[in-house]
C-alpha positions as CSV (number, residue, x, y, z in Angstrom):
1,M,14.7,26.9,21.6
2,K,12.1,24.7,23.3
3,K,9.5,25.7,20.7
4,I,11.7,24.7,17.8
5,I,12.3,21.3,19.4
6,I,8.6,20.8,19.9
7,I,7.8,21.9,16.3
8,C,10.5,19.5,14.9
9,L,9.2,16.6,17.0
10,L,5.6,17.3,15.7
11,F,6.9,17.4,12.1
12,L,8.8,14.1,12.6
13,S,5.9,12.4,14.2
14,G,2.8,11.2,12.4
15,C,1.2,7.9,11.7
16,A,-0.5,6.0,8.9
17,S,-2.7,3.0,9.1
18,M,-4.2,1.6,5.9
19,N,-6.6,-1.4,5.6
20,T,-8.0,-2.8,2.4
21,M,-9.9,-6.1,2.2
22,M,-9.4,-7.8,-1.1
23,V,-12.0,-10.1,-2.6
24,N,-11.7,-12.7,-5.3
25,P,-15.0,-12.3,-7.3
26,A,-14.8,-15.9,-8.6
27,T,-14.3,-17.7,-5.3
28,N,-15.4,-15.0,-2.8
29,E,-12.1,-15.6,-0.9
30,T,-10.9,-12.6,1.0
31,Q,-7.4,-11.4,1.9
32,P,-6.5,-8.4,4.0
33,C,-3.9,-5.8,3.0
34,H,-2.9,-3.7,6.0
35,A,0.1,-1.7,7.0
36,W,0.9,0.9,9.6
37,G,3.8,3.1,10.3
38,F,4.8,6.2,12.2
39,G,7.4,8.9,11.9
40,L,9.2,10.3,8.9
41,I,10.4,6.9,7.7
42,G,7.6,4.7,8.9
43,V,4.7,6.4,7.1
44,P,6.2,6.2,3.5
45,V,7.3,2.6,4.2
46,A,3.7,1.7,5.3
47,L,2.3,3.4,2.2
48,V,4.6,1.5,-0.2
49,A,4.0,-1.8,1.6
50,H,0.2,-1.4,1.4
51,N,0.3,-0.4,-2.3
52,N,2.5,-3.4,-3.0
53,C,0.0,-5.7,-1.3
54,V,-3.0,-4.3,-3.1
55,N,-1.2,-4.5,-6.5
56,K,-0.1,-8.1,-5.8
57,F,-3.7,-9.2,-5.1
58,K,-5.1,-7.2,-8.1
59,E,-2.7,-9.1,-10.4
60,A,-4.1,-12.3,-8.9
61,G,-7.6,-11.3,-9.8
62,Y,-8.7,-9.8,-6.5
63,V,-10.6,-6.5,-6.2
64,P,-11.0,-4.2,-3.2
65,A,-14.1,-5.1,-1.3
66,D,-15.5,-1.6,-1.5
67,E,-15.6,-1.9,-5.3
68,I,-17.7,-5.1,-5.2
69,K,-21.3,-4.5,-6.2
70,I,-23.7,-6.4,-3.9
71,S,-26.8,-7.7,-5.8
72,T,-30.1,-7.9,-4.0
73,K,-32.4,-10.6,-5.2
């Protein structure tokens, strides 16, 4: 019985932490999108919150910082 409880607790635990820096290419202004959560409910909530943030800034003309090409002159 003790093993079943431990396995259930491990299944229900878990964590997610997402961070994306958004950059406006026209103004070089940056905005962070970050969310975290743990457990069976917290992880999906964090994923949805992070995706909503990224999509909101994409609609405003921002792009993820890792997609910006840095030109060397």
